[in-house]
A tleap script that builds the chain and sets N, CA, C and O, in Angstrom:
source leaprc.protein.ff14SB
mol = sequence {
  NMET GLU THR MET THR LYS ASP LYS THR CYS
  ALA LYS CYS LYS TYR TRP ASP ASN GLN ASN
  GLY GLY ASP SER GLY GLN CYS ARG ARG SER
  SER PRO GLN ALA VAL VAL PHE LYS VAL ASP
  SER GLU MET GLU TYR LYS SER VAL PHE PRO
  ASN THR ASN SER THR ASP TRP CYS GLY GLU
  PHE GLU GLU CLYS
}
set mol.1.N position { -11.790 48.148 -44.853 }
set mol.1.CA position { -12.914 48.008 -44.454 }
set mol.1.C position { -13.372 47.723 -45.686 }
set mol.1.O position { -13.044 48.292 -46.727 }
set mol.2.N position { -14.638 46.251 -45.473 }
set mol.2.CA position { -14.648 45.519 -46.611 }
set mol.2.C position { -15.509 46.458 -47.491 }
set mol.2.O position { -16.343 47.193 -46.961 }
set mol.3.N position { -15.251 46.435 -49.275 }
set mol.3.CA position { -16.406 46.920 -49.694 }
set mol.3.C position { -17.272 45.459 -50.327 }
set mol.3.O position { -16.889 44.434 -50.892 }
set mol.4.N position { -18.464 45.931 -49.942 }
set mol.4.CA position { -19.549 45.152 -50.715 }
set mol.4.C position { -19.684 45.296 -52.028 }
set mol.4.O position { -19.771 46.375 -52.613 }
set mol.5.N position { -19.713 43.908 -52.658 }
set mol.5.CA position { -19.785 43.728 -54.116 }
set mol.5.C position { -20.989 42.970 -54.499 }
set mol.5.O position { -21.760 42.423 -53.710 }
set mol.6.N position { -21.099 42.990 -56.039 }
set mol.6.CA position { -21.857 42.324 -56.272 }
set mol.6.C position { -22.153 40.463 -55.845 }
set mol.6.O position { -23.190 39.808 -55.734 }
set mol.7.N position { -21.578 40.325 -55.789 }
set mol.7.CA position { -21.653 38.599 -55.266 }
set mol.7.C position { -21.913 38.596 -53.776 }
set mol.7.O position { -22.078 37.498 -53.243 }
set mol.8.N position { -21.978 39.858 -52.928 }
set mol.8.CA position { -22.904 39.309 -51.384 }
set mol.8.C position { -23.977 40.150 -51.477 }
set mol.8.O position { -24.162 41.228 -50.912 }
set mol.9.N position { -24.958 39.293 -52.575 }
set mol.9.CA position { -26.143 39.943 -52.577 }
set mol.9.C position { -27.077 39.536 -51.641 }
set mol.9.O position { -26.459 39.279 -50.608 }
set mol.10.N position { -28.620 39.294 -51.451 }
set mol.10.CA position { -29.670 38.893 -50.682 }
set mol.10.C position { -29.833 37.760 -51.256 }
set mol.10.O position { -29.705 36.904 -50.380 }
set mol.11.N position { -30.204 36.932 -52.982 }
set mol.11.CA position { -30.242 36.754 -53.872 }
set mol.11.C position { -28.649 35.699 -53.441 }
set mol.11.O position { -28.743 34.553 -53.883 }
set mol.12.N position { -28.115 35.817 -53.134 }
set mol.12.CA position { -26.731 34.614 -52.655 }
set mol.12.C position { -26.251 34.358 -51.292 }
set mol.12.O position { -25.153 33.905 -50.969 }
set mol.13.N position { -27.445 34.788 -50.371 }
set mol.13.CA position { -27.862 34.766 -49.428 }
set mol.13.C position { -27.672 33.175 -48.431 }
set mol.13.O position { -27.727 32.253 -49.245 }
set mol.14.N position { -27.585 32.927 -47.789 }
set mol.14.CA position { -28.592 31.733 -47.426 }
set mol.14.C position { -30.084 32.018 -46.417 }
set mol.14.O position { -30.947 31.177 -46.163 }
set mol.15.N position { -30.052 33.231 -46.040 }
set mol.15.CA position { -31.260 33.306 -45.003 }
set mol.15.C position { -31.940 33.976 -46.517 }
set mol.15.O position { -32.326 35.107 -46.222 }
set mol.16.N position { -32.131 33.792 -47.517 }
set mol.16.CA position { -33.020 34.523 -48.072 }
set mol.16.C position { -34.029 33.461 -48.700 }
set mol.16.O position { -33.807 32.486 -49.417 }
set mol.17.N position { -34.981 33.882 -48.286 }
set mol.17.CA position { -35.692 32.780 -49.245 }
set mol.17.C position { -36.964 33.600 -50.689 }
set mol.17.O position { -37.949 34.338 -50.701 }
set mol.18.N position { -36.442 33.152 -51.289 }
set mol.18.CA position { -37.570 33.908 -52.904 }
set mol.18.C position { -38.163 33.104 -53.319 }
set mol.18.O position { -37.571 32.301 -54.039 }
set mol.19.N position { -39.535 32.931 -53.087 }
set mol.19.CA position { -40.741 31.700 -52.756 }
set mol.19.C position { -40.979 32.355 -54.827 }
set mol.19.O position { -40.959 31.552 -55.760 }
set mol.20.N position { -41.106 33.367 -54.951 }
set mol.20.CA position { -41.604 33.495 -56.290 }
set mol.20.C position { -40.828 33.703 -56.961 }
set mol.20.O position { -40.982 34.757 -57.578 }
set mol.21.N position { -39.843 33.081 -57.208 }
set mol.21.CA position { -38.809 33.157 -58.393 }
set mol.21.C position { -38.159 34.584 -59.290 }
set mol.21.O position { -37.408 34.562 -60.264 }
set mol.22.N position { -38.770 35.835 -58.544 }
set mol.22.CA position { -38.548 36.821 -59.003 }
set mol.22.C position { -37.344 37.413 -58.276 }
set mol.22.O position { -36.307 37.013 -57.747 }
set mol.23.N position { -38.046 38.676 -58.530 }
set mol.23.CA position { -36.511 39.330 -57.532 }
set mol.23.C position { -36.657 39.895 -55.893 }
set mol.23.O position { -35.819 40.303 -55.088 }
set mol.24.N position { -37.971 39.728 -55.833 }
set mol.24.CA position { -38.025 40.049 -54.369 }
set mol.24.C position { -37.586 38.719 -53.799 }
set mol.24.O position { -37.168 37.721 -54.386 }
set mol.25.N position { -37.849 39.028 -52.058 }
set mol.25.CA position { -37.823 37.949 -51.397 }
set mol.25.C position { -38.447 38.462 -49.572 }
set mol.25.O position { -39.149 39.408 -49.216 }
set mol.26.N position { -37.581 36.969 -48.525 }
set mol.26.CA position { -38.132 37.682 -47.640 }
set mol.26.C position { -36.076 37.682 -47.215 }
set mol.26.O position { -35.080 37.339 -47.851 }
set mol.27.N position { -36.274 38.158 -46.088 }
set mol.27.CA position { -34.632 37.621 -44.561 }
set mol.27.C position { -35.071 36.738 -43.516 }
set mol.27.O position { -35.756 36.949 -42.515 }
set mol.28.N position { -34.414 35.488 -44.062 }
set mol.28.CA position { -34.710 34.700 -42.730 }
set mol.28.C position { -33.810 34.877 -41.557 }
set mol.28.O position { -33.941 34.219 -40.525 }
set mol.29.N position { -32.969 35.707 -41.726 }
set mol.29.CA position { -31.669 35.979 -40.531 }
set mol.29.C position { -32.390 35.952 -39.518 }
set mol.29.O position { -32.017 34.963 -38.888 }
set mol.30.N position { -33.755 36.782 -38.613 }
set mol.30.CA position { -33.882 37.029 -38.336 }
set mol.30.C position { -35.203 36.730 -37.547 }
set mol.30.O position { -36.126 36.958 -38.329 }
set mol.31.N position { -35.777 36.249 -36.132 }
set mol.31.CA position { -37.150 36.164 -36.165 }
set mol.31.C position { -38.163 36.993 -37.321 }
set mol.31.O position { -37.617 37.837 -38.032 }
set mol.32.N position { -39.874 36.685 -37.510 }
set mol.32.CA position { -40.149 37.514 -38.305 }
set mol.32.C position { -39.921 39.137 -36.924 }
set mol.32.O position { -39.272 39.272 -35.887 }
set mol.33.N position { -40.670 39.851 -37.557 }
set mol.33.CA position { -41.222 41.303 -36.239 }
set mol.33.C position { -42.272 41.890 -36.324 }
set mol.33.O position { -42.844 42.347 -37.314 }
set mol.34.N position { -42.687 41.882 -34.712 }
set mol.34.CA position { -43.900 42.510 -34.943 }
set mol.34.C position { -44.257 43.356 -35.700 }
set mol.34.O position { -43.272 44.044 -35.967 }
set mol.35.N position { -45.634 43.912 -36.509 }
set mol.35.CA position { -46.321 45.083 -36.709 }
set mol.35.C position { -47.141 45.588 -35.932 }
set mol.35.O position { -47.483 44.777 -35.071 }
set mol.36.N position { -47.742 46.823 -35.816 }
set mol.36.CA position { -49.250 47.258 -35.803 }
set mol.36.C position { -49.584 48.060 -36.397 }
set mol.36.O position { -48.843 49.023 -36.596 }
set mol.37.N position { -51.189 47.969 -37.069 }
set mol.37.CA position { -51.071 49.127 -37.981 }
set mol.37.C position { -52.725 49.252 -37.386 }
set mol.37.O position { -53.292 48.557 -36.542 }
set mol.38.N position { -53.358 50.711 -38.381 }
set mol.38.CA position { -54.880 50.380 -37.829 }
set mol.38.C position { -55.572 50.408 -39.304 }
set mol.38.O position { -55.355 51.124 -40.281 }
set mol.39.N position { -56.272 49.596 -39.131 }
set mol.39.CA position { -57.646 49.424 -39.764 }
set mol.39.C position { -59.037 49.827 -39.782 }
set mol.39.O position { -59.899 49.117 -39.262 }
set mol.40.N position { -59.313 50.957 -40.367 }
set mol.40.CA position { -60.731 51.026 -39.926 }
set mol.40.C position { -60.579 52.173 -38.645 }
set mol.40.O position { -59.917 53.206 -38.737 }
set mol.41.N position { -61.360 51.736 -37.421 }
set mol.41.CA position { -60.864 51.902 -35.717 }
set mol.41.C position { -60.113 51.036 -35.166 }
set mol.41.O position { -59.268 51.387 -34.342 }
set mol.42.N position { -60.294 49.667 -35.543 }
set mol.42.CA position { -59.948 48.786 -34.712 }
set mol.42.C position { -57.658 48.688 -35.188 }
set mol.42.O position { -57.135 49.157 -36.198 }
set mol.43.N position { -57.193 48.211 -34.447 }
set mol.43.CA position { -55.993 47.910 -34.404 }
set mol.43.C position { -55.730 45.920 -34.877 }
set mol.43.O position { -56.297 44.924 -34.427 }
set mol.44.N position { -54.905 46.030 -35.675 }
set mol.44.CA position { -54.534 44.644 -36.169 }
set mol.44.C position { -52.525 44.661 -35.785 }
set mol.44.O position { -51.585 45.399 -35.489 }
set mol.45.N position { -52.849 43.467 -36.038 }
set mol.45.CA position { -50.863 42.675 -35.049 }
set mol.45.C position { -50.430 41.287 -36.137 }
set mol.45.O position { -50.917 40.221 -36.513 }
set mol.46.N position { -49.359 42.000 -36.301 }
set mol.46.CA position { -48.696 40.787 -37.643 }
set mol.46.C position { -47.658 40.504 -37.229 }
set mol.46.O position { -47.155 41.161 -36.318 }
set mol.47.N position { -47.008 39.386 -37.813 }
set mol.47.CA position { -46.133 39.150 -37.625 }
set mol.47.C position { -45.062 38.863 -39.337 }
set mol.47.O position { -45.532 38.119 -40.199 }
set mol.48.N position { -43.711 39.552 -39.548 }
set mol.48.CA position { -43.311 39.516 -40.876 }
set mol.48.C position { -42.075 39.377 -41.073 }
set mol.48.O position { -41.612 40.403 -40.576 }
set mol.49.N position { -41.229 38.783 -41.472 }
set mol.49.CA position { -39.482 38.719 -42.221 }
set mol.49.C position { -40.079 39.953 -43.325 }
set mol.49.O position { -41.087 40.043 -44.026 }
set mol.50.N position { -38.634 41.012 -43.016 }
set mol.50.CA position { -38.296 41.848 -43.711 }
set mol.50.C position { -38.230 41.312 -45.522 }
set mol.50.O position { -37.645 40.411 -46.124 }
set mol.51.N position { -39.186 42.441 -45.917 }
set mol.51.CA position { -38.877 42.320 -47.830 }
set mol.51.C position { -38.019 42.590 -48.337 }
set mol.51.O position { -38.053 43.800 -48.560 }
set mol.52.N position { -36.761 41.931 -48.870 }
set mol.52.CA position { -36.167 42.558 -49.762 }
set mol.52.C position { -35.757 42.492 -50.921 }
set mol.52.O position { -36.419 41.543 -51.342 }
set mol.53.N position { -34.906 42.947 -52.046 }
set mol.53.CA position { -34.699 42.972 -53.332 }
set mol.53.C position { -33.234 41.532 -53.564 }
set mol.53.O position { -32.306 41.130 -52.863 }
set mol.54.N position { -33.806 41.180 -54.994 }
set mol.54.CA position { -32.241 40.072 -54.641 }
set mol.54.C position { -30.853 40.989 -54.771 }
set mol.54.O position { -29.727 40.673 -54.387 }
set mol.55.N position { -31.278 42.226 -55.431 }
set mol.55.CA position { -29.754 42.694 -55.062 }
set mol.55.C position { -29.159 44.246 -53.526 }
set mol.55.O position { -28.418 45.228 -53.476 }
set mol.56.N position { -30.005 43.569 -52.709 }
set mol.56.CA position { -29.767 44.456 -51.866 }
set mol.56.C position { -28.831 43.279 -51.053 }
set mol.56.O position { -28.466 42.117 -51.234 }
set mol.57.N position { -28.655 44.619 -49.796 }
set mol.57.CA position { -27.446 43.113 -49.337 }
set mol.57.C position { -27.327 43.886 -47.944 }
set mol.57.O position { -27.995 44.908 -47.783 }
set mol.58.N position { -26.538 43.441 -46.999 }
set mol.58.CA position { -25.851 43.804 -45.290 }
set mol.58.C position { -24.867 43.238 -45.130 }
set mol.58.O position { -24.349 42.467 -45.938 }
set mol.59.N position { -24.444 43.547 -44.017 }
set mol.59.CA position { -23.521 42.967 -43.152 }
set mol.59.C position { -23.513 41.843 -42.431 }
set mol.59.O position { -22.618 41.486 -41.665 }
set mol.60.N position { -24.591 41.237 -42.694 }
set mol.60.CA position { -25.380 39.643 -41.943 }
set mol.60.C position { -25.043 38.687 -42.553 }
set mol.60.O position { -25.212 37.573 -42.058 }
set mol.61.N position { -24.122 38.941 -44.556 }
set mol.61.CA position { -24.768 37.953 -45.180 }
set mol.61.C position { -23.582 36.485 -44.531 }
set mol.61.O position { -22.514 36.479 -43.919 }
set mol.62.N position { -24.430 35.489 -45.038 }
set mol.62.CA position { -23.356 34.399 -44.899 }
set mol.62.C position { -23.723 33.018 -46.682 }
set mol.62.O position { -24.730 32.560 -47.223 }
set mol.63.N position { -22.210 32.913 -46.907 }
set mol.63.CA position { -23.144 32.137 -47.877 }
set mol.63.C position { -23.747 31.485 -48.823 }
set mol.63.O position { -22.763 30.968 -49.352 }
set mol.64.N position { -24.806 31.060 -49.539 }
set mol.64.CA position { -25.657 29.355 -49.587 }
set mol.64.C position { -24.623 27.994 -49.404 }
set mol.64.O position { -25.092 26.856 -49.423 }
savepdb mol mol.pdb
quit
């Protein structure tokens, strides 16, 4: 079994989108996910990419 290292983090993955230059960004590996939430008495629907930190990692890493 391979051990995850600091070399395979979101910041170094080709699917990670860091638009603000900070330590957080969006994983663009898959299409946006639908999110439903209630605001006051109405339901709102939105689609979003998962937010991740630059040091996060997953099993689908691909080098930039």
